[in-house]
C-alpha positions in Angstrom: 11.1 24.5 -9.4 13.3 21.6 -8.2 12.2 18.1 -8.7 12.5 15.4 -6.0 15.8 13.7 -5.4 16.7 10.3 -6.2 16.2 7.8 -3.6 16.3 4.3 -2.9 14.4 2.7 0.2 14.0 -0.9 1.6 11.0 -2.5 1.2 9.5 -5.6 3.5 7.3 -6.9 6.0 6.6 -4.1 8.4 6.0 -4.7 12.1 3.9 -1.7 12.5 1.7 -2.6 9.8 1.4 -6.1 11.3 0.4 -4.6 14.6 -2.4 -2.6 12.8 -3.7 -5.5 11.0 -3.9 -7.6 14.1 -5.5 -4.9 15.9 -8.3 -4.6 13.2 -8.7 -8.3 13.3 -9.2 -8.6 17.2 -11.6 -5.7 17.1 -13.4 -7.4 14.2 -13.3 -10.7 16.1 -14.5 -9.1 19.4 -17.5 -7.8 17.4 -18.2 -11.1 15.9 -17.9 -12.8 19.5 -20.4 -10.3 20.7 -22.6 -10.7 17.9 -22.7 -14.5 18.1 -23.5 -14.0 22.0 -26.5 -12.0 21.2 -27.7 -14.8 18.6 -30.1 -17.2 20.0 -28.5 -20.5 20.1 -25.7 -21.8 17.7 -27.0 -21.8 14.2 -26.0 -21.0 10.6 -25.4 -17.4 11.3 -23.0 -18.1 14.0 -21.1 -20.5 11.7 -21.0 -17.9 8.9 -19.7 -15.4 11.6 -17.0 -17.7 12.8 -16.1 -18.9 9.4 -15.7 -15.3 8.1 -13.6 -14.3 11.1 -11.2 -17.1 10.5 -11.2 -16.4 6.6 -10.3 -12.8 7.4 -7.4 -13.7 9.9 -6.3 -16.2 7.1 -6.3 -13.6 4.3 -4.6 -11.0 6.6 -1.9 -13.3 7.6 -1.4 -14.1 3.8 -1.0 -10.9 2.9 1.4 -9.8 5.5 3.9 -12.8 5.1 3.6 -12.4 1.3 4.8 -8.7 1.4 7.4 -7.9 -1.3 10.9 -7.5 -0.2 13.6 -5.5 -1.8 14.3 -1.9 -2.6 12.1 0.9 -4.0 13.7 3.2 -6.3 12.9 6.8 -7.4 15.1 8.3 -10.2 13.5 11.5 -10.2 10.9 10.5 -12.7 9.9 6.9 -12.5 9.4 4.4 -9.5 10.6 0.9 -9.7 10.9 -2.0 -7.2 13.5 -4.5 -7.0 13.5 -7.9 -5.2 10.9 -10.6 -4.8 8.4 -9.1 -7.2 10.0 -6.5 -9.4 8.1 -3.6 -11.0 9.8 -1.4 -13.5 8.6 2.1 -14.5 5.7 2.5 -12.2 4.0 5.4 -10.4 3.5 5.6 -6.8 0.2 6.5 -5.1 0.1 7.3 -1.5 -2.9 5.8 0.5 -2.3 6.3 4.3 0.3 8.4 5.8 0.8 8.0 9.4 4.1 10.2 9.5 6.5 7.4 10.3 4.5 4.6 8.3 3.1 4.9 4.8 1.0 2.6 2.8 1.4 3.3 -0.8 0.2 1.7 -3.9 2.6 1.0 -6.9 0.8 1.1 -10.1 2.5 -0.6 -13.0 2.2 0.3 -16.8 -0.1 -2.7 -17.2 -2.5 -1.2 -14.4 -1.6 -4.0 -12.0 -0.7 -2.7 -8.6 1.2 -3.8 -5.5 0.5 -2.4 -2.0 3.7 -1.5 0.0 4.1 -0.4 3.6 7.1 1.8 4.0 8.5 2.3 7.5 10.9 4.9 8.9 12.8 2.7 11.0 13.7 0.5 7.7 16.3 3.6 7.0 15.9 6.7 9.0 18.3 8.8 7.1 16.5 8.6 3.9 12.9 8.7 5.2 12.7 12.4 4.6 14.0 12.1 1.3 11.6 9.5 0.4 8.5 11.4 1.7 9.7 14.3 -0.5 9.9 11.8 -3.5 6.4 10.4 -2.7 4.7 13.7 -2.6 6.7 15.4 -5.4 5.0 15.7 -8.9 6.9 13.8 -11.6 8.2 16.1 -14.3 6.2 15.7 -17.6 7.6 13.6 -20.4 6.7 13.2 -23.9 4.4 10.4 -25.2 7.4 8.4 -26.4 8.9 7.9 -22.8 8.3 5.2 -20.3 6.4 7.3 -18.1 3.4 8.0 -20.4 2.1 4.4 -20.0 1.8 5.3 -16.2 0.7 8.9 -16.3 -2.3 9.6 -14.2 -5.5 10.1 -15.9 -6.6 13.5 -16.4 -9.6 14.5 -14.0 -13.0 15.4 -15.9 -13.7 19.0 -15.5 -16.8 19.9 -13.9 -19.4 20.8 -16.4 -21.5 24.0 -16.0 -25.1 23.8 -16.1 
């Protein structure tokens, strides 16, 4: 069985991800407005609803503008990120696959993780190679290699009664 090819892919702010975040926030804001209209008068509940809607907008905007920029590299065994927030020897876990847009979690050896949006339009010729690398299984390594620290934990086997 062949392993996935080495690949390097640009990472940065994704317009599509920004649109998704905006659509989700607008939906939540509309629900908050409808709920506020159904509440009798302007009270503490309405104030909490408004504050939480504004807080959600601020946090989503902050997350969007602080997206790491750089290049995501796969060498056939390890993932690494170079750029604003470098991350050496990590593993990549796909979270959401929309075919032309991927949300992935880059898990580093110290168990910290970074969420990245990968978009086809960033580098169309390398998109399929990136997808093959994301969904490939990394070859096993001995315990002395850098991959040992970022291997997936074994799943517990179901116990029989």
